[in-house]
N, C-alpha and C positions, 0 to 999 in steps of 0.2 A: 790879337786882342788890342783894342784901342786904348791908348794910354793918355791920361790927362796931361796937359802941358805943365800944370802946377807940379804934379808928381815927378815928371821928368826933370824939372829944374833942380830938385834937391835930393834925389834918391840915387842909390847905387844898386845895380842889379846883381843878383847871384842866383844860380839855379841849384837845387838840391834834389837828388833822386830819391824818391820814397820807395819805389820798387821798380821792377822791370817795366810795368805798365803805366806808372804814374810819376809825375814830377810836379813840383810847385815852383812858382816864381817868387822869390823873396825880394823884398824891396827894403833896404836899410837906409836910414837917414837920421840926421840930427832931429831931435824932438822940436816940434813947432807947436804953437798954441792950440791948434785944433786937435792935437793928440791927447789933451788932458783927460777927457771922458774915457777914451779907449784905454789909456794907460791905467786909469783907476780900475777899469774892469779887469785888466791883466793882473794888477796888484791884488785884487780881490780873489781871483782864481789861484794865484800863488799862495796867498794866505790860507785859503781853504784847504789847499793841498799840503800845508805844513812846511812850505819852503822857507818860511822865516827862520827856521832852525839852521839852515845852511846859507841863506842869502840874507845878510843883514847889514849892508852898508848904510841904510837909512830905513825909516818905517815904510811899510808897504800899505799906505793909506791913500784915500782919495785926496786928502789935503796935500800930501806930498806929491801926488801925481799932478795936481793943479800947479803947485810951486815949480816943479820941474818943467812943465810945459811952457812956462814963460821965462825960464832961466836964460840969462844972457852973459854969463861969466866966461872965464877961460876954460873951465872944465867942460867936458863933452858928455852929453846925455843923448842916447840914441835908441831908436826903436826899429824893429824889423816886422814887416807885415807880410801876410800871405797874399801878395798881389800889390799892385802899385796905384790903386785908387784910394782916395781919401777915406772911404768907408771900409777898406779891407781890414780884417781883424789883425790886431797886434799879436804876434806869436813869440816875440822876444824883446828883451830890454838889455841895454848895456851902457857902460860909462867908462870914461877915462877921467880919473880925479887926481888931484894933487897939485896941478898947476896953480890954482888959486891960492894955495897955501905955500907957494914958493918952491915946490919940488921940481926937479928937472926930469925925473923919471915918474911918469904917471902910473897910477894903479888901475888895472882893468878889472871890471866886474861884469859878468853876464848872467842872465837867467832866461830860461825858455819856458813857455807855457807848458803845463803838464801834458796836454794832448798833442803837442807838437814835438816832443822829444824824440830823438833818433832819426830826424828827417833832415839834418844838416843845418838847422837854424843857428845853433851855437857857433858852428864853424863859419857860416856866412857873416854873423855879427862880428866875430873876431877878425875876419879879413877886413871888414869895413873899419873897425876901430884901429887895427894896425895901420891901415892906410892913412887914417886921420892923424895918428901919432907921428908917422913918418913925414907927412906933409908939414907938420908943425915943428919938425926938427928934433923930435925925441930920438935918442940913441938906443933906448931900451924901454921895456914895459915890465912892470911887476904885477903879480897877482897872488892871491891866497886861496888855498883849497884845503878842505878837510882830508886827511890821509885816506879815509875809507870811502871817499867819493870817487870810485874807480872810473865811471864813465867820463867825468870831468877831467880827471888826471890823464886818461888816455887821449882825450881831445887835446889838452894843453901840450902834452909831450909830443903828439903827432905834429903840432904846429911849431915845435922847436923850443918850448920852454924847458928850462933846466931847474931842478929842485935841489935845495940843500938836503942832504940825506942824513946828516948826523949832527948831534949836539943841539943845544938850545937856540943857537943862532938861526937854525933853519925853521924855527917855529914862531908864529905870531902869538900874541897874548891869548887868542882864542884857541890855541893849539892847532892852528892850521899851518900847513907847510907853505913856504914862500917860493914862488917860481919867478924866474927872470927870463925874458926874451930879449936878445940883442937884435936890434933892427938894422945894424950896419953890415950884416953878413951878406953873402952872395944871394941868398933867397930873397932878401929885401932890398937889394941894390936898386937904385932909381933907374 
């Protein structure tokens, strides 16, 4: 497959196996301005699927997609596409937030297109965001998940996140459990 020079300059590659016969090449990168329309389409698909009930760090609107596409702060907003060409469909979205508010431990949020779930997209996005956080000197990452979101919890736990299991301290205001990943362990040593 021929890859565009522009895509090679700002993307990270990951492969995810769909089945014995198929695999997809995922390309994760920080959002750039030309991602705005495709991000708006992804947000529309997520909204239609009802994902706003579980993923709500910000509105999933076309206006928000346009704003994020030109964001240039310390927080990181990323997309993952099914391929590495500029017109490849976006199948995932993620972020590391909190640096702009002065936190040293960023909060990770990811969401995957409904039709791309179970294909390794979330794991690839998390690897990309973990790498970004590590390169920026973060010692840990936190996230929140609803206790009944078993697929997400399995993914997070498989990647080393540890969750508070008892008491109010382990829950956010939205009754989500809080997970923490330490980036200084052997798994993430530079």
